KEDREN-534258 format. One record per residue: x, y, z of N, C-alpha, C in turn. Coordinates in pm, whole numbers, padded with zeros to 5 digits, always signed. Layout:
<pts>
XYZXYZXYZ...
</pts>
This chain:
<pts>
+10153+08904+10257+10063+08830+10150+09933+08791+10200+09934+08754+10319+09815+08696+10384+09706+08829+10361+09755+08949+10421+09691+09077+10423+09644+09115+10277+09713+09072+10183+09650+09122+10048+09575+09025+09987+09567+08906+10025+09478+08817+09986+09330+08849+10031+09343+08882+10177+09203+08916+10268+09158+09020+10215+09219+09133+10183+09194+09263+10122+09090+09226+09983+09186+09159+09902+09097+09152+09788+08983+09059+09791+08963+08972+09906+08845+08881+09891+08740+08956+09969+08775+09039+10045+08655+09139+10112+08591+09222+10006+08695+09285+09870+08629+09360+09792+08557+09265+09688+08592+09112+09680+08529+09040+09604+08408+08999+09657+08383+08999+09779+08275+08936+09838+08142+09086+09835+08204+09203+09849+08109+09334+09855+08064+09325+09700+08168+09313+09585+08123+09326+09442+08019+09211+09402+08053+09081+09458+07971+08985+09439+07813+09000+09457+07793+09105+09566+07641+09132+09604+07616+09231+09541+07696+09330+09503+07662+09446+09462+07603+09437+09341+07658+09317+09256+07653+09366+09105+07523+09284+09053+07487+09182+09089+07486+09074+09177+07533+08941+09116+07652+08853+09132+07684+08749+09093+07674+08629+09185+07622+08668+09308+07601+08568+09418+07442+08555+09446+07407+08423+09480+07282+08382+09518+07254+08357+09641+07155+08408+09741+07200+08365+09874+07137+08220+09875+07233+08148+10004+07184+08020+10012+07285+07937+09958+07345+07951+09828+07444+07870+09745+07604+07877+09820+07626+07776+09782+07779+07748+09842+07861+07891+09819+07877+07915+09732+07971+08057+09678+07940+08175+09770+07789+08184+09782+07765+08303+09851+07786+08246+09984+07746+08148+10054+07804+08143+10197+07955+08152+10211+08030+08100+10106+08158+08111+10111+08211+08269+10125+08161+08341+10015+08194+08485+10004+08164+08558+10132+08059+08537+10206+08017+08569+10326+08121+08571+10433+08145+08430+10449+08243+08389+10556+08377+08490+10528+08423+08461+10414+08545+08519+10393+08549+08686+10398+08438+08759+10366+08414+08895+10361+08424+08922+10524+08356+08848+10583+08329+08902+10762+08491+08852+10805+08536+08739+10784+08651+08703+10862+08775+08728+10795+08744+08783+10690+08904+08855+10609+08916+08982+10699+08816+09058+10750+08838+09189+10807+08878+09136+10966+08812+09033+11033+08899+08995+11143+09006+08927+11129+09043+08880+11044+09183+08814+10994+09274+08965+11011+09246+09076+10949+09319+09206+10926+09372+09237+11076+09290+09232+11170+09330+09262+11310+09409+09174+11349+09399+09037+11349+09515+08957+11378+09645+08992+11322+09651+09016+11166+09749+09053+11130+09822+09196+11153+09744+09270+11204+09806+09410+11251+09860+09370+11405+09803+09296+11490+09840+09282+11604+10007+09188+11577+09997+09089+11487+10114+09017+11474+10231+09115+11405+10201+09212+11332+10299+09273+11287+10358+09369+11344+10265+09440+11432+10360+09546+11525+10392+09482+11681+10371+09372+11712+10451+09296+11798+10550+09267+11755+10581+09197+11643+10687+09155+11573+10766+09269+11531+10741+09380+11500+10823+09501+11505+10873+09562+11634+10762+09593+11720+10809+09654+11848+10786+09567+11977+10794+09439+11954+10772+09369+12069+10888+09386+12176+10989+09433+12142+11122+09465+12243+11094+09591+12326+10951+09656+12314+10944+09761+12388+10976+09908+12351+10996+09913+12215+11062+10038+12181+10973+10196+12187+10833+10178+12211+10751+10280+12208+10731+10353+12314+10851+10392+12359+10860+10479+12453+10927+10633+12419+10882+10727+12479+10927+10858+12431+10926+10862+12285+11082+10878+12203+11098+10925+12049+11047+10819+12012+11043+10680+12028+11012+10579+11985+10831+10589+11948+10773+10633+12046+10615+10640+12037+10600+10757+11920+10673+10870+11938+10661+10994+11838+10681+10922+11704+10779+10842+11679+10824+10790+11551+10697+10712+11516+10661+10636+11595+10566+10535+11547+10436+10601+11501+10400+10681+11568+10253+10747+11555+10288+10803+11416+10394+10915+11412+10429+10973+11271+10423+10897+11169+10496+10796+11159+10481+10665+11058+10350+10615+11032+10269+10591+11136+10115+10544+11143+10044+10654+11066+10043+10767+11100+09963+10873+11034+09978+10897+10908+10096+10891+10847+10151+10917+10690+10101+10785+10611+10083+10663+10692+10054+10552+10619+09889+10547+10606+09828+10609+10703+09680+10575+10717+09600+10704+10642+09619+10801+10717+09561+10928+10690+09534+10990+10563+09642+10982+10469+09627+11057+10342+09508+10996+10249+09513+10846+10237+09414+10783+10154+09277+10791+10229+09275+10816+10382+09157+10809+10434+09080+10956+10407+09186+11034+10412+09144+11165+10392+09086+11165+10232+09160+11116+10153+09110+11158+10007+08975+11073+09976+08955+10951+10055+08823+10907+10032+08686+10999+10090+08700+11031+10190+08623+11166+10285+08606+11244+10179+08716+11303+10123+08684+11425+09999+08625+11385+09878+08640+11252+09818+08588+11237+09753+08408+11190+09733+08417+11135+09846+08267+11090+09896+08170+11247+09908+08263+11325+09988+08183+11472+10005+08166+11552+09850+08289+11529+09764+08253+11603+09665+08168+11559+09564+08144+11419+09553+08043+11379+09482+07951+11330+09499+07917+11351+09658+07772+11328+09706+07773+11178+09722+07866+11088+09753+07846+10961+09762+07806+10944+09928+07723+10819+09928+07677+10783+10085+07790+10774+10187+07929+10746+10111+08039+10727+10239+07988+10632+10358+08023+10644+10449+07976+10585+10568+07865+10595+10619+07791+10657+10553+07625+10707+10605+07629+10799+10741+07714+10859+10734+07750+10953+10867+07722+11093+10821+07661+11170+10880+07645+11318+10852+07784+11403+10846+07790+11485+10781+07927+11584+10807+07910+11680+10884+07898+11647+11040+07859+11761+11127+08009+11770+11173+08041+11907+11231+08134+11935+11288+08233+11834+11378+08152+11761+11447+08202+11652+11535+08257+11571+11455+08156+11508+11352+08214+11375+11283+08353+11409+11194+08339+11551+11167+08473+11597+11065+08590+11610+11135+08571+11648+11285+08681+11644+11379+08750+11493+11415+08651+11408+11427+08682+11276+11493+08782+11192+11376+08702+11218+11246+08785+11165+11141+08883+11239+11107+08911+11358+11108+09045+11425+11072+09157+11384+11174+09108+11384+11324+09203+11301+11397+09242+11161+11406+09123+11077+11338+09149+10975+11336+09097+10905+11461+09015+10953+11572+09007+10915+11686+08852+10877+11715+08791+10840+11597+08654+10812+11598+08625+10678+11640+08722+10584+11637+08723+10451+11708+08686+10472+11849+08734+10563+11925+08751+10595+12064+08599+10621+12119+08501+10677+11989+08380+10698+12001+08286+10604+11994+08287+10551+11832+08207+10454+11775+08266+10431+11644+08300+10315+11609+08393+10287+11508+08290+10339+11386+08155+10323+11381+08109+10367+11279+08063+10522+11275+08150+10604+11344+08144+10732+11306+08238+10782+11192+08277+10663+11105+08368+10684+11002+08295+10728+10894+08376+10830+10811+08292+10892+10689+08320+10813+10602+08376+10697+10596+08423+10625+10450+08351+10477+10488+08286+10432+10396+08239+10300+10391+08338+10196+10416+08297+10117+10535+08397+10010+10561+08515+10080+10679+08515+10221+10679+08626+10272+10782+08610+10235+10900+08505+10145+10938+08507+10120+11107+08626+10052+11152+08673+09960+11055+08795+09880+11091+08930+09978+11118+08905+10084+11042+09016+10175+11066+09026+10248+11203+08909+10261+11242+08898+10312+11379+08942+10247+11460+08889+10097+11441+08934+09993+11548+09103+09962+11549+09164+09987+11447+09313+10001+11410+09379+10114+11495+09317+10232+11488+09394+10318+11563+09370+10336+11720+09228+10256+11770+09230+10225+11904+09351+10169+11947+09387+10056+11872+09489+09947+11884+09654+10021+11893+09642+10114+11790+09764+10200+11781+09801+10274+11916+09673+10321+11963+09689+10430+12080+09736+10355+12197+09693+10204+12199+09721+10111+12303+09836+10059+12301+09897+10055+12201+10028+09961+12168+10144+09974+12250+10179+10130+12266+10270+10163+12351+10280+10109+12492+10185+10122+12541+10164+10043+12670+10146+09866+12676+10103+09811+12576+10089+09697+12555+10210+09608+12561+10321+09702+12432+10449+09653+12411+10530+09653+12558+10517+09764+12610+10574+09790+12740+10569+09678+12846+10430+09661+12854+10395+09562+12964+10435+09408+12916+10412+09417+12789+10433+09258+12739+10586+09232+12762+10670+09326+12747+10830+09308+12765+10861+09283+12923+10784+09359+13005+10835+09353+13159+10762+09235+13205+10678+09172+13162+10609+09056+13229+10544+08958+13115+10642+08868+13101+10603+08784+12993+10445+08726+12997+10393+08710+13083+10225+08635+13091+10163+08748+13038+10197+08880+13048+10088+09012+13029+09992+08970+12895+10054+08950+12786+10006+08943+12657+09886+08819+12667+09916+08676+12709+09816+08580+12728+09703+08646+12814+09755+08701+12947+09608+08723+13009+09548+08849+12960+09627+08925+12915+09531+09052+12814+09432+08981+12727+09486+08898+12643+09421+08841+12552+09287+08769+12606+09305+08690+12731+09200+08590+12770+09116+08722+12846+09157+08826+12906+09030+08915+12944+08972+08999+12831+09022+09035+12704+08956+09079+12615+08850+08972+12567+08887+08856+12558+08820+08741+12493+08673+08745+12575+08706+08760+12712+08612+08742+12808+08517+08863+12803+08560+08985+12796+08506+09094+12737+08413+09099+12637+08450+09037+12536+08367+09007+12403+08244+08914+12408+08231+08837+12541+08126+08739+12565+07984+08814+12542+07977+08892+12603+07830+08960+12629+07796+09023+12473+07891+09073+12418+07857+09111+12261+07803+09011+12190+07886+08889+12182+07880+08768+12088+07764+08681+12126+07726+08675+12255+07613+08570+12282+07478+08652+12326+07510+08780+12355+07366+08868+12394+07333+08980+12320+07429+09094+12322+07385+09226+12270+07398+09229+12112+07465+09146+12037+07461+09166+11904+07327+09071+11848+07323+08952+11928+07194+08900+11868+07071+08949+11910+07062+09017+12017+06927+09095+12055+06914+09226+11992+07023+09265+11945+07005+09393+11883+06913+09401+11765+06834+09471+11733+06738+09527+11609+06809+09547+11491+06764+09483+11378+06823+09511+11227+06789+09641+11203+06677+09724+11252+06625+09852+11223+06749+09942+11267+06772+10045+11170+06848+10149+11193+07004+10096+11208+07040+09965+11133+07189+09919+11127+07229+09888+11276+07126+09871+11361+07188+09861+11512+07241+09733+11557+07209+09665+11480+07287+09512+11518+07427+09520+11453+07466+09617+11344+07573+09647+11298+07661+09727+11377+07593+09801+11434+07626+09920+11518+07691+09863+11656+07628+09755+11684+07654+09663+11832+07776+09606+11800+07801+09537+11659+07876+09430+11637+08013+09482+11660+08041+09607+11578+08163+09674+11541+08224+09735+11683+08170+09719+11789+08253+09790+11919+08368+09710+11947+08452+09788+12021+08598+09769+12021+08606+09653+12116+08533+09654+12193+08528+09546+12281+08500+09394+12250+08444+09402+12121+08400+09265+12047+08494+09215+11956+08630+09341+11950+08725+09254+11848+08850+09274+11915+08871+09356+12003+09017+09383+12082+09107+09247+12091+09026+09143+12123+09130+09022+12174+09210+08993+12030+09131+08997+11912+09201+08969+11789+09335+09017+11740+09350+09125+11825+09453+09228+11789+09594+09141+11900+09534+09125+12019+09645+09045+12123+09675+08927+12085+09570+08830+12003+09597+08724+11976+09710+08709+11869+09720+08823+11765+09822+08822+11667+09937+08860+11749+09983+08928+11881+10066+08955+11922+10145+08817+11983+10028+08730+12015+10112+08631+12072+10142+08548+11965+10121+08544+11877+10157+08467+11743+10336+08537+11744+10331+08641+11728+10448+08719+11732+10531+08666+11835+10493+08669+11929+10600+08637+12063+10627+08487+12040+10547+08418+12012+10566+08255+11957+10668+08245+11854+10652+08338+11758+10751+08326+11651+10889+08357+11688+10893+08471+11750+11040+08523+11836+11103+08415+11898+11022+08319+11982+11083+08260+12098+11111+08118+12029+11040+08061+11918+11050+07913+11878+11091+07926+11726+11236+07894+11709+11306+07890+11604+11230+07817+11475+11167+07712+11530+11144+07639+11438+11005+07699+11325+11027+07631+11207+10962+07689+11078+10889+07553+10999+10771+07607+10956+10701+07476+10894+10778+07429+10755+10779+07293+10743+10832+07248+10607+10712+07275+10496+10740+07310+10369+10648+07329+10288+10541+07200+10309+10554+07091+10301+10435+06983+10320+10335+07004+10429+10417+07046+10557+10352+07060+10670+10252+07216+10689+10306+07304+10602+10235+07412+10575+10100+07389+10489+10161+07321+10396+10024+07289+10293+09932+07221+10336+09932+07099+10437+09858+07025+10481+09773+07114+10610+09837+07201+10679+09771+07258+10752+09706+07367+10710+09726+07425+10613+09649+07531+10525+09552+07474+10493+09575+07371+10407+09485+07288+10338+09329+07251+10415+09398+07187+10582+09291+07150+10667+09218+07285+10692+09283+07379+10748+09209+07525+10769+09083+07546+10683+09164+07553+10547+09049+07588+10452+08932+07513+10426+08966+07380+10438+08845+07284+10434+08743+07307+10537+08764+07313+10662+08706+07341+10771+08643+07478+10769+08720+07567+10712+08613+07680+10682+08526+07698+10581+08536+07620+10475+08462+07602+10367+08343+07552+10408+08377+07419+10465+08263+07312+10482+08176+07342+10608+08239+07420+10694+08138+07440+10799+08041+07559+10806+07914+07530+10868+07814+07641+10868+07771+07679+10732+07714+07589+10677+07655+07642+10525+07512+07660+10520+07458+07718+10389+07339+07744+10373+07273+07842+10487+07310+07959+10487+07246+08058+10576+07228+08190+10494+07133+08263+10544+07095+08383+10452+07140+08511+10533+07102+08494+10647+07166+08623+10747+07321+08612+10764+07357+08736+10750+07523+08745+10759+07541+08710+10896+07458+08780+10997+07494+08782+11137+07477+08652+11212+07414+08552+11109+07437+08384+11173+07556+08351+11185+07653+08408+11121+07797+08366+11134+07889+08470+11227+07833+08555+11291+07868+08677+11355+07851+08686+11481+07795+08588+11537+07721+08572+11673+07763+08438+11730+07762+08410+11859+07760+08292+11927+07899+08223+11912+07865+08078+11931+08005+07996+11921+08051+07983+11777+07955+07991+11692+08013+07991+11526+08089+08122+11512+08082+08230+11579+08172+08330+11569+08318+08316+11603+08323+08244+11748+08461+08208+11800+08512+08102+11707+08428+08002+11655+08519+07884+11589+08579+07984+11463+08515+08075+11401+08580+08129+11267+08700+08210+11321+08683+08284+11418+08778+08368+11510+08906+08296+11483+08891+08154+11579+08996+08084+11598+09054+08026+11472+09005+07998+11364+09039+07986+11239+09124+08069+11167+09075+08180+11188+09104+08308+11130+09271+08348+11219+09276+08314+11325+09408+08331+11425+09476+08221+11371+09433+08088+11373+09522+07974+11318+09594+07962+11178+09510+08043+11093+09568+08072+10952+09680+08188+10961+09670+08264+11057+09784+08387+11039+09895+08341+11119+09885+08219+11208+10001+08147+11270+10085+08048+11206+09965+07992+11120+10055+07901+11005+10138+07989+10904+10071+08102+10856+10142+08172+10781+10261+08236+10820+10281+08248+10949+10362+08331+11036+10476+08227+11044+10448+08103+11058+10555+08011+11071+10613+07914+10947+10571+07991+10825+10617+07950+10724+10701+08038+10619+10817+08014+10587+10891+08104+10510+10873+08067+10364+10789+08151+10280+10752+08096+10146+10863+08144+10037+10908+08042+10005+10984+08086+09885+10950+08152+09766+11031+08214+09694+10981+08312+09562+10932+08221+09484+10814+08263+09436+10725+08211+09328+10627+08303+09272+10567+08272+09162+10461+08366+09108+10344+08393+09224+10319+08320+09306+10200+08320+09406+10240+08424+09513+10410+08387+09533+10457+08489+09621+10442+08654+09555+10483+08655+09455+10480+08780+09363+10346+08847+09386+10252+08768+09338+10101+08838+09325+10100+08868+09483+10105+08769+09566+10059+08801+09714+10146+08941+09753+10256+08967+09738+10328+09077+09777+10249+09193+09710+10231+09208+09581+10162+09304+09533+10043+09343+09599+09939+09233+09595+09819+09255+09696+09825+09322+09812+09948+09270+09868+09970+09343+10037+09988+09454+10018+10068+09490+09920+10125+09662+09917+09990+09752+09877+09911+09692+09796+09793+09794+09756+09662+09744+09850+09689+09653+09969+09581+09625+10034+09474+09727+10093+09547+09846+10151+09461+09929+10219+09403+10008+10108+09450+10027+09976+09390+10116+09891+09265+10021+09814+09280+09885+09802+09165+09826+09771+09060+09827+09888+09088+09795+10003+08992+09807+10072+08933+09954+10106+08979+10044+10071+08906+10209+10116+08852+10231+09967+08914+10203+09869+08889+10267+09750+08759+10157+09662+08720+10045+09719+08643+09942+09636+08496+09986+09630+08453+10053+09777+08319+10086+09780+08309+10229+09687+08388+10312+09688+08396+10405+09576+08399+10409+09441+08442+10267+09405+08457+10232+09242+08288+10182+09235+08254+10117+09306+08081+10080+09308+08019+10228+09279+08032+10315+09379+07952+10469+09386+07981+10497+09241+08114+10524+09202+08126+10582+09088+08071+10504+08969+08058+10390+08942+08018+10285+08848+07855+10319+08842+07797+10322+08955+07637+10356+08944+07623+10476+08899+07688+10582+08945+07679+10741+08884+07687+10729+08728+07786+10649+08683+07835+10648+08549+07709+10598+08486+07642+10464+08519+07541+10399+08469+07436+10373+08535+07327+10469+08588+07257+10473+08681+07144+10355+08641+07129+10297+08526+07061+10175+08477+07083+10046+08526+07179+10056+08573+07230+09939+08636+07346+09844+08560+07435+09782+08610+07542+09706+08547+07487+09557+08510+07519+09501+08377+07501+09324+08385+07601+09282+08469+07542+09180+08547+07619+09121+08669+07766+09125+08667+07787+08993+08567+07952+08995+08533+08023+09101+08488+07982+09154+08375+08048+09238+08299+08071+09380+08435+07971+09399+08521+07990+09504+08603+08085+09453+08734+08100+09336+08784+08172+09282+08839+08312+09276+08820+08312+09235+08675+08464+09240+08632+08539+09362+08635+08447+09457+08574+08521+09613+08579+08516+09642+08696+08455+09640+08777+08445+09684+08946+08612+09641+08977+08635+09496+08979+08768+09447+08999+08861+09501+08908+08864+09525+08807+08969+09579+08722+09003+09721+08773+08895+09801+08779+08893+09921+08825+08960+09973+08968+08937+09854+09038+09002+09843+09194+09132+09835+09198+09173+09739+09116+09310+09682+09115+09390+09828+09052+09351+09876+08928+09403+09982+08853+09428+10095+08947+09338+10164+09005+09320+10260+09081+09407+10238+09215+09391+10136+09289+09462+10103+09415+09648+10103+09378+09651+10042+09257+09798+10053+09199+09842+10186+09189+09761+10296+09140+09793+10419+09136+09813+10497+09255+09728+10478+09351+09740+10561+09459+09834+10509+09562+09857+10387+09548+09971+10330+09604+10124+10379+09574+10117+10360+09436+10249+10434+09362+10279+10573+09379+10161+10685+09376+10165+10801+09351+10120+10876+09510+10079+10815+09567+10009+10863+09710+10055+10779+09825+10026+10664+09846+10065+10619+09965+10226+10588+10013+10283+10529+09876+10426+10517+09876+10520+10644+09920+10487+10728+09838+10566+10900+09851+10532+10949+10004+10415+10919+10048+10402+10988+10181+10447+10911+10310+10459+10760+10285+10508+10692+10366+10649+10699+10356+10727+10740+10272+10849+10803+10259+10863+10908+10352+10790+11004+10323+10797+11144+10396+10773+11128+10527+10691+11041+10576+10664+11004+10728+10808+10960+10796+10869+10888+10715+10989+10816+10767+11098+10920+10797+11124+11001+10678+11214+11110+10690+11196+11203+10782+11041+11257+10827+11012+11346+10917+11030+11252+11037+11020+11137+11075+11027+11078+11219+11184+11073+11214+11252+11037+11119+11409+11031+11130+11442+11123+11192+11376+11259+11146+11438+11392+11178+11402+11457+11337
</pts>
């Protein structure tokens, strides 16, 4: 549910500026920027939680590792390849990366994150590159976490310390020209601690049987939301909230939000139904929404009126994401499970 809401929030953030219905310096724009940036950071925390929750017993050795990578490939690669093909076929800008032999090879093998996350041929694909770096490291991380209980805590602190030069020096000092500031920001070392923070939440949930009652969940979630909404308002440059102490504050809020969600067993409700639906199609929403915007611009080069364009983009994204999940992602995930079982 949490992943689904975050993916949808990232799409709303982008559409709000692309069409545009948000105005710089206003509360709605400030909130959208924070949600857009830290929705992606929240993805990393959720990924760390999910995979340590599933594989925290150190099952990723030998055949277990082969099964894991097979299933991950069938989960991520098909839609990623489709987005690359659509970008190339229709001449979309994609990730702004040239279609050289090296870039095609890095993207085909999903190893581009090991070289630079912004080698992705899909707009926003840098986060997929970081995810696969985490997947490559996960067998060792899960093995070490089982054999030495303090390992995950120590590794999280080490990676947090490793991010300090990026957050306090290299990203702030990087020039805006040529997107160098963003190229510096997406470095693996600047985000790795978030995956392991999610792993710590999974460890805590496995060890502590306590679960939050509804009133405690609502109180904690409401408090986190209030701090997130009210802290650091009236800014114009997105990088203002992506560097320095401000970044670590919002990273802490992201980690805390995942922890609160992890320790609450949500009862069945319409909100849960919508959240699960968005969670199912979250990867499609994240990958396809830039393509929706590109396609709409080609269909109507003169530009769309802000609100009609925004609403149409949201509807098209949800519709296309539902179709790709139903007819591409889900069948190929099932195929990956059958192959890995064999």
